[in-house]
C-alpha positions as CSV (number, residue, x, y, z in Angstrom):
1,M,110.4,91.0,118.4
2,E,113.1,91.8,120.8
3,R,113.2,90.5,124.3
4,V,112.2,94.0,126.2
5,S,115.5,94.2,128.6
6,R,117.5,97.3,130.8
7,E,120.4,96.6,127.6
8,S,117.9,96.8,125.0
9,L,116.1,99.9,126.4
10,E,119.0,101.9,126.8
11,R,120.4,101.3,123.4
12,L,116.9,101.9,122.0
13,T,116.8,104.8,123.8
14,R,120.2,106.4,123.4
15,F,119.2,105.8,119.4
16,L,115.8,107.9,120.2
17,D,117.7,110.6,122.5
18,A,120.1,111.5,119.4
19,R,117.7,111.4,116.7
20,L,115.4,113.7,118.6
21,A,117.9,116.0,119.6
22,E,119.0,116.6,115.9
23,P,118.1,120.2,114.6
24,T,115.2,118.2,112.3
25,G,115.0,115.3,114.6
26,E,111.4,115.5,113.1
27,P,110.8,111.8,111.8
28,E,109.5,110.6,108.6
29,G,106.3,111.9,108.2
30,G,107.0,115.2,109.9
31,A,105.8,114.6,113.2
32,P,106.2,117.6,115.6
33,V,108.9,116.8,117.9
34,E,108.0,117.7,121.2
35,P,105.1,115.1,121.6
36,V,107.5,112.7,120.4
37,R,110.2,113.7,122.7
38,R,107.3,113.0,125.6
39,T,106.2,109.6,124.3
40,V,109.6,108.4,124.7
41,R,110.2,109.7,128.2
42,H,106.8,108.3,129.2
43,A,107.6,104.7,127.5
44,V,111.1,104.5,128.5
45,A,109.5,105.8,132.4
46,G,106.7,102.8,132.3
47,I,109.2,100.3,130.9
48,E,111.6,101.2,133.9
49,A,109.0,100.6,136.3
50,Y,108.0,97.1,134.5
51,L,111.7,96.3,134.8
52,A,112.2,97.7,138.2
53,A,109.3,95.5,139.6
54,V,110.3,92.3,137.9
55,E,113.6,92.6,139.1
56,A,112.6,93.3,142.7
57,G,109.9,90.3,142.3
58,T,106.9,91.8,142.7
59,I,105.4,91.8,139.7
60,S,102.4,89.9,139.5
61,A,99.7,91.4,137.2
62,P,100.1,90.1,133.4
63,S,98.5,93.2,132.2
64,L,101.4,95.0,133.4
65,H,103.5,92.6,130.8
66,A,101.2,93.3,128.5
67,Y,101.4,97.2,129.0
68,A,105.0,97.0,129.3
69,E,104.7,95.5,125.8
70,E,102.9,97.8,124.3
71,L,105.2,100.6,125.3
72,W,107.6,98.6,123.7
73,D,106.4,97.6,120.5
74,R,104.9,101.9,120.2
75,L,108.7,103.0,120.9
76,Q,110.4,100.3,118.2
77,H,107.6,102.0,116.0
78,I,109.0,105.4,116.4
79,A,112.5,104.1,115.7
80,Q,111.2,102.5,112.2
81,A,110.9,106.0,111.2
82,W,114.2,106.5,110.4
83,P,116.3,104.5,107.6
84,D,119.4,103.7,110.3
85,A,117.2,102.5,113.0
86,P,118.9,99.2,114.5
87,A,117.8,96.2,112.7
88,G,116.7,94.6,116.1
89,D,114.4,98.2,116.6
90,R,112.3,97.6,113.6
91,P,109.2,95.8,114.3
92,Q,108.4,92.8,112.4
93,A,106.3,92.9,109.4
94,T,103.3,91.2,111.3
95,R,103.6,94.1,113.8
96,A,103.8,96.6,111.3
97,A,100.7,95.8,109.8
98,R,98.7,96.3,112.7
């Protein structure tokens, strides 16, 4: 799994925003686009809050790190729905099998 960072989050967010803004922005599998957009927005906000806490040195609960990783995994899973997703945004086989 790619490490969660501001740069990787911005890259993945740009990719997902571009795909979800397309007229046929539904991921493969036909998931309605608005709930996916909402999921992406919430996941990005949660990861940004985690990164801000890390940068400020105020992060102390390991569960926050685990939660940020779960959100990151979710974003990567959403990106995987498009065949042109950047390779770094594709979950590893062990994670995809969960």
